N, C-alpha and C positions, 0 to 999 in steps of 0.2 A: 396391492403387494403389503408384506413387509418389510417397517425402516427396522433395520438394526443399528444402533450407536457406533462410532469404529472403533471407540474403544472397547468395546466387546468383541470386537470382533479380529483384532490385534492382538488382544489378552490371549486368547485360542492358539493363535500363532505363533507367537515369539513370549520369552521369559519374560520378567517383569524390569529385571534390567535390559532386556533391550528396548522393550516399552517407554523407562524410561530414558532410553538416550534419542530415538526417536520423535520424542516428544521435543525434549531440547534443541535438537537439530530443527525441527520443524517452528519453532517455536526463532528461532535464532534468523531464518528462513523467509517468515514474516517480518521481523522488524526491519529488511531494507527489500525493497519495490524498487520497480520503477516504473514513474509514473502511468505508462502500457499494460503493465503487468496490474498494478490494482487496478486498472481499468477495466478489463477482464475478468479478474477475479470477481465482481462488484456484476460480471454482466453485461456491460453497457457499450453503447456499440462506438468509431470513433462518431460517426455522424451525429447518432441522436446527444452524444455526449456535444458534440461539436455545435450545433443547434443548442443546445442549451446555452450557451453565452456566449450567442450567435457571432459564430468563427464559421470558417467553410473546413468542413472536413481536412482539409490537403491543409491548409494552417493549424490546428492539430497535431495534425501526421509526424509536420515540421518539430514543437510543440514541445515531442516527444521522445522527438529521437533528441536534443538539446542536448548539450553536455553543458551549458549555462542559460539562467534565466532569470528574468527579473521576482521578486518573491511575491509581486501584484500579480506578477503572472502563473504564478503558482498557484499563488492560493482562492487564482477565481478557476482554475482546473478540480484543485484538491474540494474545495467549495461544492462547488456541480456535483462533485462525486460523491459528497455528502456526511463527509470530513471538514478535520479543518488543522491549520499544518501549525508547528510551534517549531523555532527556532534556537538550540541549545548551543551557546561558546564551552568551549570546553579548554579547562585550562588546568597548569597537571594538581591533582588534587584535591579541584571543585568544578563542576557545570554550574553555568548558571544559566534560567533561561532569559534568553530576550526579549523585551515587551514592544511586539512590530503597533503601529501605528491602523488604529482600525481606517 
């Protein structure tokens, strides 16, 4: 099966302006995702992720639904997904990255 880059396919059907708007919207969507969405985008099951961080799958399901969690918990889950976290404090006119203890 021949693989074709999505940009080539879209450029055949969209004007350059439409393609630029679509890329901007896609980038905006990817700027902000819930933990569940990140896990699903990486094609990782709840069971597999839970196992890798040493918790039960129902516990991970609860974590993914929590509106508030400890930074240590978030870091543990994100690192198990292969990433890391940065926390930014935003003030009028500036943003400062909050340095977290290792």
